MARBA-3410 file (N, C-alpha, C, O; in Angstrom, 1 decimal):
170
13.8,28.9,7.2,13.9,30.4,7.2,13.4,31.0,5.9,12.7,32.0,5.9 ~ 13.6,30.3,4.8,13.1,30.7,3.5,11.6,30.8,3.5,11.0,31.7,2.9 ~ 11.0,29.7,4.1,9.5,29.7,4.1,8.9,30.8,4.9,7.9,31.4,4.6 ~ 9.6,31.2,6.0,9.1,32.3,6.9,9.2,33.6,6.1,8.3,34.4,6.2 ~ 10.3,33.8,5.4,10.4,35.0,4.6,9.3,35.1,3.5,8.8,36.1,3.2
9.1,34.0,2.9,8.0,33.9,1.8,6.7,34.2,2.4,5.9,35.0,1.8 ~ 6.4,33.7,3.6,5.1,34.0,4.3,5.0,35.4,4.5,3.9,36.0,4.3 ~ 6.0,36.1,5.0,6.0,37.5,5.3,5.7,38.3,4.1,5.0,39.3,4.1 ~ 6.4,38.0,3.0,6.2,38.7,1.7,4.8,38.5,1.2,4.2,39.4,0.6 ~ 4.2,37.3,1.4,2.9,37.0,0.9,1.9,37.8,1.7,0.9,38.4,1.2
2.1,37.9,3.0,1.2,38.7,3.9,1.2,40.2,3.6,0.2,40.9,3.8 ~ 2.3,40.6,3.0,2.4,42.1,2.7,1.8,42.4,1.3,1.6,43.6,1.0 ~ 1.6,41.4,0.5,1.1,41.7,-0.8,-0.4,41.8,-0.8,-1.1,41.1,-0.2 ~ -1.0,42.8,-1.5,-2.4,43.0,-1.6,-3.1,41.8,-2.4,-4.3,41.5,-2.1 ~ -2.4,41.2,-3.3,-2.9,40.1,-4.0,-3.4,39.0,-3.0,-4.4,38.4,-3.2
-2.5,38.7,-2.1,-2.8,37.6,-1.1,-4.1,38.0,-0.3,-4.9,37.1,-0.1 ~ -4.2,39.2,0.1,-5.3,39.7,0.9,-6.6,39.6,0.1,-7.7,39.2,0.6 ~ -6.6,40.1,-1.1,-7.7,40.0,-2.0,-8.2,38.6,-2.2,-9.4,38.3,-2.2 ~ -7.2,37.7,-2.5,-7.5,36.3,-2.7,-8.2,35.7,-1.4,-9.2,35.0,-1.5 ~ -7.6,36.0,-0.3,-8.2,35.5,1.0,-9.6,36.0,1.2,-10.4,35.2,1.6
-9.9,37.2,0.9,-11.2,37.8,1.1,-12.2,37.1,0.1,-13.3,36.7,0.5 ~ -11.8,37.0,-1.1,-12.6,36.3,-2.1,-12.9,34.9,-1.8,-14.1,34.4,-1.9 ~ -11.9,34.2,-1.3,-12.1,32.8,-0.9,-13.1,32.7,0.3,-14.0,31.8,0.3 ~ -12.9,33.6,1.2,-13.8,33.6,2.4,-15.3,33.9,2.0,-16.2,33.3,2.5 ~ -15.4,34.9,1.1,-16.8,35.2,0.6,-17.4,34.0,-0.1,-18.6,33.6,0.1
-16.6,33.3,-1.0,-17.1,32.1,-1.7,-17.4,31.0,-0.8,-18.5,30.3,-1.0 ~ -16.6,30.8,0.2,-17.0,29.7,1.2,-18.2,30.1,2.0,-19.1,29.2,2.2 ~ -18.4,31.3,2.3,-19.6,31.7,3.0,-20.9,31.6,2.2,-21.9,31.1,2.7 ~ -20.8,31.9,0.9,-21.9,31.7,0.0,-22.2,30.3,-0.2,-23.4,29.8,-0.2 ~ -21.2,29.5,-0.4,-21.3,28.1,-0.6,-22.0,27.4,0.6,-22.8,26.6,0.4
-21.5,27.8,1.8,-22.1,27.2,3.0,-23.6,27.6,3.1,-24.4,26.8,3.6 ~ -24.0,28.8,2.7,-25.4,29.2,2.8,-26.2,28.3,1.9,-27.3,27.9,2.2 ~ -25.7,28.0,0.7,-26.5,27.2,-0.3,-26.5,25.7,0.1,-27.4,25.0,-0.2 ~ -25.4,25.2,0.8,-25.3,23.8,1.2,-26.0,23.5,2.5,-26.2,22.3,2.8 ~ -26.3,24.5,3.3,-26.8,24.2,4.6,-28.1,23.4,4.6,-28.3,22.4,5.3
-29.1,23.8,3.8,-30.4,23.2,3.7,-30.3,21.7,3.2,-30.8,20.8,3.9 ~ -29.5,21.4,2.1,-29.4,20.0,1.7,-28.7,19.2,2.7,-29.1,18.0,3.0 ~ -27.7,19.7,3.4,-27.0,18.9,4.4,-27.9,18.7,5.6,-27.9,17.6,6.1 ~ -28.6,19.7,6.0,-29.6,19.5,7.1,-30.7,18.5,6.8,-31.0,17.6,7.6 ~ -31.2,18.5,5.6,-32.2,17.6,5.2,-31.6,16.1,5.2,-32.3,15.2,5.6
-30.4,16.0,4.6,-29.8,14.7,4.6,-29.5,14.2,6.0,-29.8,13.0,6.3 ~ -29.1,15.0,6.9,-28.8,14.6,8.3,-30.2,14.2,9.0,-30.2,13.3,9.8 ~ -31.2,15.0,8.7,-32.5,14.6,9.3,-33.0,13.3,8.8,-33.5,12.5,9.6 ~ -32.9,13.0,7.5,-33.3,11.7,7.0,-32.5,10.6,7.6,-33.0,9.5,7.9 ~ -31.2,10.8,7.7,-30.3,9.8,8.2,-30.7,9.5,9.7,-30.7,8.4,10.1
-31.0,10.6,10.4,-31.3,10.4,11.8,-32.7,9.7,12.0,-32.8,8.8,12.9 ~ -33.6,10.0,11.1,-34.9,9.3,11.2,-34.8,7.9,10.8,-35.4,7.0,11.5 ~ -34.0,7.5,9.8,-33.7,6.1,9.5,-33.1,5.4,10.7,-33.4,4.2,11.0 ~ -32.1,6.1,11.3,-31.4,5.5,12.5,-32.4,5.2,13.6,-32.4,4.1,14.2 ~ -33.3,6.1,13.9,-34.3,6.0,14.9,-35.2,4.8,14.6,-35.5,4.0,15.5
-35.7,4.7,13.3,-36.5,3.6,12.9,-35.8,2.3,13.1,-36.4,1.3,13.5 ~ -34.5,2.3,12.7,-33.8,1.0,12.8,-33.6,0.6,14.3,-33.7,-0.6,14.6 ~ -33.4,1.5,15.2,-33.3,1.2,16.6,-34.6,0.7,17.1,-34.6,-0.3,17.9 ~ -35.7,1.3,16.7,-37.0,0.9,17.2,-37.3,-0.5,16.7,-37.9,-1.4,17.4 ~ -37.0,-0.8,15.4,-37.2,-2.1,14.8,-36.4,-3.2,15.6,-36.9,-4.3,15.9
-35.1,-2.8,15.9,-34.2,-3.8,16.6,-34.8,-4.0,18.0,-34.7,-5.2,18.5 ~ -35.3,-3.0,18.7,-35.8,-3.2,20.0,-37.1,-4.1,20.0,-37.3,-4.9,20.9 ~ -37.9,-3.9,19.0,-39.1,-4.7,18.9,-38.7,-6.2,18.6,-39.3,-7.1,19.2 ~ -37.8,-6.4,17.7,-37.3,-7.7,17.4,-36.7,-8.4,18.7,-36.9,-9.6,18.9 ~ -36.0,-7.6,19.4,-35.3,-8.1,20.7,-36.4,-8.5,21.7,-36.3,-9.5,22.3
-37.5,-7.7,21.8,-38.6,-8.0,22.7,-39.3,-9.3,22.2,-39.6,-10.2,23.1 ~ -39.5,-9.5,20.9,-40.1,-10.7,20.4,-39.2,-11.9,20.8,-39.7,-13.0,21.2 ~ -37.9,-11.8,20.5,-37.0,-12.9,20.9,-37.0,-13.2,22.4,-36.9,-14.3,22.8 ~ -37.0,-12.1,23.2,-37.0,-12.3,24.6,-38.3,-13.1,25.0,-38.1,-14.1,25.8 ~ -39.4,-12.8,24.5,-40.6,-13.5,24.8,-40.5,-15.0,24.3,-41.0,-15.9,25.0
-39.9,-15.2,23.2,-39.7,-16.5,22.6,-38.8,-17.3,23.5,-39.1,-18.5,23.7 ~ -37.7,-16.7,24.0,-36.8,-17.4,24.8,-37.4,-17.8,26.2,-37.0,-18.8,26.8 ~ -38.3,-16.9,26.7,-38.9,-17.2,28.0,-39.9,-18.3,28.0,-40.2,-18.9,29.0 ~ -40.3,-18.7,26.8,-41.3,-19.8,26.7,-40.7,-21.2,27.0,-41.4,-22.1,27.4 ~ -39.4,-21.3,26.7,-38.8,-22.6,26.9,-37.4,-22.4,27.6,-36.5,-21.7,27.0
-37.2,-23.0,28.7,-35.9,-22.9,29.4,-34.8,-23.4,28.6,-33.6,-23.0,28.8 ~ -35.0,-24.5,27.9,-33.9,-25.1,27.1,-33.4,-24.1,26.0,-32.2,-24.0,25.7 ~ -34.3,-23.4,25.4,-33.9,-22.4,24.4,-33.1,-21.3,25.0,-32.1,-20.8,24.5 ~ -33.5,-20.9,26.2,-32.8,-19.8,26.9,-31.4,-20.4,27.3,-30.4,-19.6,27.1 ~ -31.3,-21.6,27.7,-30.0,-22.2,28.0,-29.1,-22.3,26.8,-27.9,-22.0,26.8
-29.7,-22.7,25.7,-28.9,-22.8,24.4,-28.4,-21.5,24.0,-27.3,-21.4,23.5 ~ -29.2,-20.4,24.1,-28.8,-19.1,23.8,-27.6,-18.6,24.6,-26.7,-18.0,24.2 ~ -27.7,-18.9,25.9,-26.6,-18.5,26.9,-25.4,-19.3,26.5,-24.3,-18.7,26.5 ~ -25.5,-20.6,26.1,-24.4,-21.4,25.7,-23.7,-20.8,24.5,-22.5,-20.8,24.3 ~ -24.6,-20.4,23.5,-24.1,-19.9,22.3,-23.3,-18.6,22.5,-22.3,-18.3,21.9
-23.8,-17.8,23.5,-23.1,-16.5,23.8,-21.7,-16.8,24.4,-20.7,-16.2,24.0 ~ -21.6,-17.8,25.3,-20.4,-18.2,25.9,-19.4,-18.7,24.8,-18.2,-18.4,24.8 ~ -19.9,-19.5,23.9,-19.1,-20.1,22.9,-18.6,-19.0,22.0,-17.4,-19.0,21.6 ~ -19.4,-18.1,21.6,-19.0,-17.0,20.7,-17.9,-16.1,21.4,-16.9,-15.8,20.8 ~ -18.0,-15.9,22.7,-17.0,-15.1,23.4,-15.7,-15.9,23.5,-14.6,-15.3,23.3
-15.7,-17.2,23.7,-14.5,-18.0,23.7,-13.9,-18.0,22.3,-12.6,-17.9,22.2 ~ -14.7,-18.1,21.2,-14.2,-18.0,19.9,-13.5,-16.7,19.6,-12.4,-16.7,18.9 ~ -14.1,-15.6,20.1,-13.5,-14.3,19.9,-12.2,-14.2,20.6,-11.2,-13.7,20.0 ~ -12.1,-14.7,21.8,-10.9,-14.6,22.6,-9.8,-15.4,21.9,-8.6,-15.0,21.8 ~ -10.1,-16.6,21.5,-9.2,-17.5,20.8,-8.7,-16.8,19.5,-7.5,-16.8,19.2
-9.6,-16.3,18.7,-9.2,-15.6,17.5,-8.3,-14.4,17.7,-7.4,-14.2,17.0 ~ -8.7,-13.7,18.8,-7.9,-12.5,19.1,-6.5,-12.9,19.6,-5.5,-12.2,19.3 ~ -6.4,-14.0,20.3,-5.1,-14.5,20.7,-4.2,-14.9,19.5,-3.0,-14.5,19.5 ~ -4.8,-15.6,18.6,-4.0,-16.0,17.4,-3.7,-14.8,16.6,-2.5,-14.7,16.1 ~ -4.6,-13.9,16.4,-4.3,-12.6,15.7,-3.1,-11.9,16.3,-2.2,-11.4,15.6
-3.2,-11.8,17.6,-2.1,-11.1,18.3,-0.8,-11.8,18.1,0.3,-11.1,17.9 ~ -0.8,-13.1,18.2,0.5,-13.9,18.0,1.0,-13.7,16.5,2.2,-13.5,16.3 ~ 0.1,-13.6,15.6,0.5,-13.4,14.2,1.1,-12.0,14.0,2.1,-11.9,13.3 ~ 0.5,-11.0,14.6,1.0,-9.7,14.5,2.4,-9.5,15.2,3.3,-8.8,14.7 ~ 2.6,-10.2,16.4,3.8,-10.2,17.1,4.9,-10.9,16.2,6.0,-10.4,16.1
4.6,-12.0,15.6,5.5,-12.7,14.7,5.9,-11.8,13.5,7.1,-11.8,13.2 ~ 5.0,-11.2,12.9,5.3,-10.3,11.8,6.2,-9.2,12.3,7.1,-8.8,11.6 ~ 5.9,-8.6,13.4,6.8,-7.5,14.0,8.2,-8.0,14.2,9.1,-7.3,13.9 ~ 8.4,-9.2,14.8,9.7,-9.7,15.1,10.5,-10.1,13.9,11.7,-10.1,13.8 ~ 9.7,-10.6,12.8,10.4,-11.0,11.6,11.0,-9.7,11.0,12.2,-9.6,10.7
10.1,-8.7,10.8,10.5,-7.4,10.4,11.4,-7.2,9.2,11.9,-6.1,9.0 ~ 11.5,-8.1,8.4,12.3,-8.0,7.2,11.4,-7.8,6.0,10.4,-8.4,5.9 ~ 11.9,-6.9,5.1,11.1,-6.7,3.8,11.5,-7.8,2.9,12.7,-8.1,2.7 ~ 10.6,-8.6,2.3,10.9,-9.7,1.5,11.6,-9.2,0.2,11.3,-8.1,-0.3 ~ 12.5,-10.0,-0.3,13.2,-9.7,-1.5,12.9,-10.6,-2.7,13.2,-10.3,-3.8
12.3,-11.7,-2.4,12.0,-12.7,-3.4,10.5,-12.8,-3.6,9.7,-12.3,-2.8 ~ 10.1,-13.3,-4.8,8.7,-13.4,-5.0,8.0,-14.3,-4.0,6.8,-14.1,-3.6 ~ 8.7,-15.3,-3.6,8.1,-16.2,-2.5,7.9,-15.5,-1.2,6.9,-15.7,-0.6 ~ 8.8,-14.6,-0.9,8.6,-13.8,0.3,7.4,-12.9,0.2,6.7,-12.7,1.2 ~ 7.2,-12.2,-1.0,6.1,-11.3,-1.2,4.8,-12.1,-1.1,3.8,-11.6,-0.6
4.8,-13.3,-1.7,3.6,-14.2,-1.6,3.2,-14.5,-0.2,2.1,-14.5,0.2 ~ 4.2,-14.8,0.6,4.0,-15.1,2.0,3.5,-13.9,2.7,2.5,-14.0,3.6 ~ 4.0,-12.7,2.5,3.5,-11.5,3.1,2.0,-11.2,2.7,1.2,-10.9,3.5 ~ 1.7,-11.4,1.4,0.3,-11.2,1.0,-0.6,-12.2,1.6,-1.7,-11.9,2.0 ~ -0.2,-13.5,1.7,-1.0,-14.5,2.3,-1.2,-14.2,3.8,-2.3,-14.4,4.4
-0.2,-13.7,4.5,-0.3,-13.3,5.9,-1.3,-12.2,6.0,-2.1,-12.2,7.0 ~ -1.2,-11.2,5.1,-2.1,-10.1,5.2,-3.6,-10.5,5.0,-4.5,-10.1,5.7 ~ -3.8,-11.4,4.1,-5.1,-12.0,3.8,-5.6,-12.7,5.0,-6.8,-12.6,5.4 ~ -4.8,-13.5,5.6,-5.1,-14.3,6.8,-5.5,-13.3,8.0,-6.5,-13.5,8.7 ~ -4.7,-12.3,8.2,-4.9,-11.4,9.3,-6.2,-10.6,9.1,-7.0,-10.4,10.0
-6.4,-10.2,7.8,-7.7,-9.4,7.5,-8.9,-10.3,7.7,-9.9,-9.8,8.3 ~ -8.8,-11.5,7.2,-10.0,-12.4,7.3,-10.3,-12.7,8.8,-11.4,-12.8,9.2 ~ -9.2,-12.9,9.6,-9.4,-13.2,11.0,-10.0,-12.0,11.7,-10.8,-12.2,12.6 ~ -9.6,-10.8,11.4,-10.1,-9.6,12.0,-11.6,-9.5,11.6,-12.4,-9.1,12.5 ~ -11.9,-9.7,10.4,-13.3,-9.6,10.0,-14.2,-10.7,10.7,-15.3,-10.4,11.1
-13.7,-11.9,10.9,-14.4,-12.9,11.6,-14.7,-12.5,13.0,-15.7,-12.7,13.6 ~ -13.6,-11.9,13.7,-13.8,-11.4,15.1,-14.9,-10.4,15.1,-15.7,-10.4,16.0 ~ -14.8,-9.4,14.2,-15.8,-8.3,14.2,-17.2,-8.9,13.9,-18.2,-8.4,14.6 ~ -17.4,-9.8,13.0,-18.7,-10.4,12.8,-19.2,-11.1,14.0,-20.4,-11.0,14.3 ~ -18.3,-11.9,14.7,-18.8,-12.6,15.9,-19.1,-11.6,17.0,-20.0,-11.9,17.8
-18.4,-10.5,17.1,-18.7,-9.6,18.1,-20.1,-8.9,17.9,-20.8,-8.6,18.9 ~ -20.5,-8.7,16.6,-21.8,-8.2,16.3,-22.9,-9.2,16.8,-23.9,-8.8,17.4 ~ -22.6,-10.5,16.6,-23.5,-11.5,17.0,-23.6,-11.6,18.5,-24.7,-11.8,19.1 ~ -22.5,-11.4,19.2,-22.5,-11.3,20.7,-23.3,-10.1,21.2,-24.1,-10.3,22.1 ~ -23.3,-9.0,20.5,-24.1,-7.9,20.9,-25.6,-8.2,20.7,-26.4,-7.8,21.6
-26.0,-8.8,19.7,-27.4,-9.2,19.4,-27.9,-10.1,20.5,-28.9,-9.9,21.1 ~ -27.1,-11.2,20.7,-27.5,-12.2,21.7,-27.5,-11.6,23.1,-28.4,-11.9,23.9 ~ -26.6,-10.7,23.4,-26.5,-10.1,24.8,-27.7,-9.2,24.9,-28.3,-9.2,26.0 ~ -28.1,-8.5,23.9,-29.3,-7.6,24.0,-30.6,-8.5,24.3,-31.4,-8.1,25.1 ~ -30.7,-9.6,23.6,-31.8,-10.5,23.9,-31.8,-11.0,25.3,-32.9,-11.0,25.9
-30.7,-11.5,25.8,-30.6,-12.0,27.1,-30.9,-10.9,28.2,-31.4,-11.1,29.2 ~ -30.4,-9.6,27.8,-30.7,-8.5,28.7,-32.2,-8.2,28.8,-32.7,-7.9,29.9 ~ -32.8,-8.3,27.7,-34.3,-8.1,27.7,-35.0,-9.2,28.5,-35.9,-8.8,29.2 ~ -34.5,-10.4,28.4,-35.1,-11.5,29.2,-34.9,-11.2,30.7,-35.8,-11.3,31.5 ~ -33.6,-10.7,31.0,-33.3,-10.4,32.4,-34.2,-9.3,33.0,-34.6,-9.4,34.1
-34.3,-8.2,32.2,-35.1,-7.1,32.6,-36.6,-7.5,32.8,-37.3,-7.1,33.8 ~ -37.1,-8.3,31.9,-38.5,-8.8,32.0,-38.7,-9.6,33.3,-39.7,-9.4,34.0 ~ -37.7,-10.5,33.6,-37.8,-11.3,34.8,-37.7,-10.4,36.0,-38.4,-10.7,37.0 ~ -36.8,-9.5,36.0,-36.6,-8.6,37.2,-37.9,-7.8,37.4,-38.4,-7.7,38.5 ~ -38.5,-7.3,36.3,-39.8,-6.6,36.5,-40.9,-7.5,37.0,-41.7,-7.0,37.8
-40.9,-8.7,36.6,-41.9,-9.7,37.0,-41.7,-10.1,38.5,-42.7,-10.2,39.2 ~ -40.5,-10.3,38.9,-40.2,-10.8,40.2,-40.2,-9.6,41.2,-40.8,-9.7,42.3 ~ -39.4,-8.5,40.9,-39.2,-7.4,41.8,-40.3,-6.3,41.6,-40.3,-5.4,42.4 ~ -41.0,-6.4,40.6,-42.0,-5.3,40.3,-41.3,-4.4,39.3,-40.1,-4.4,39.0 ~ -42.1,-3.5,38.7,-41.6,-2.6,37.6,-40.5,-1.7,38.2,-40.7,-1.2,39.3
-39.5,-1.5,37.4,-38.4,-0.7,37.9,-38.8,0.8,37.8,-39.5,1.2,36.9 ~ -38.3,1.6,38.8,-38.6,3.0,38.8,-37.4,3.8,38.3,-36.3,3.4,38.6 ~ -37.6,4.9,37.6,-36.4,5.7,37.2,-35.7,6.2,38.4,-36.2,6.5,39.4 ~ -34.4,6.3,38.2,-33.5,6.8,39.3,-33.8,8.3,39.6,-33.6,8.7,40.7 ~ -34.4,9.0,38.7,-34.7,10.5,38.9,-35.8,10.6,40.0,-35.7,11.4,40.9
-36.8,9.7,40.0,-37.9,9.7,41.0,-37.3,9.3,42.3,-37.8,9.9,43.3 ~ -36.4,8.4,42.4,-35.8,8.0,43.7,-35.0,9.1,44.3,-35.1,9.3,45.5 ~ -34.3,9.9,43.5,-33.5,10.9,44.0,-34.3,12.1,44.6,-33.8,12.8,45.4 ~ -35.5,12.3,44.1,-36.4,13.4,44.5,-37.0,13.1,45.9,-37.2,14.0,46.7 ~ -37.1,11.8,46.3,-37.7,11.5,47.6,-36.8,11.5,48.7,-37.2,11.3,49.8
END
């Protein structure tokens, strides 16, 4: 109730209104000066992102052609993908079990030994999470390569794919 009364008295004072108007004008002027640098920064970032995507696509195409040259390499890549996925699932299961155990223990340690255990558990959980994220990035790269191989084979066997837009027009 006291806060509501204070708000009402603030709204009635000319000092508050003058301050609000001055702050609004300052923000407006600041935004006018910052717009160009922010736009330039966003443009550069977008351009770097586009170049990175193009570079990754070219590398993926090179890898796809490389994998198509030897069936054994393609099989090894597929096996690596399956192995990575199983490692991620196993790591995620252990991570989930660790988090459940920490939840059910639920006591705040009172001894130095207890705090050391909590810190070690935190380090273990963090490192396991980082390992899962790192492996998932590798899964994305390998999957992109295998998808490029699959698209190339589909185009070669079935003919070039046509966009869905052209099909819907007919």
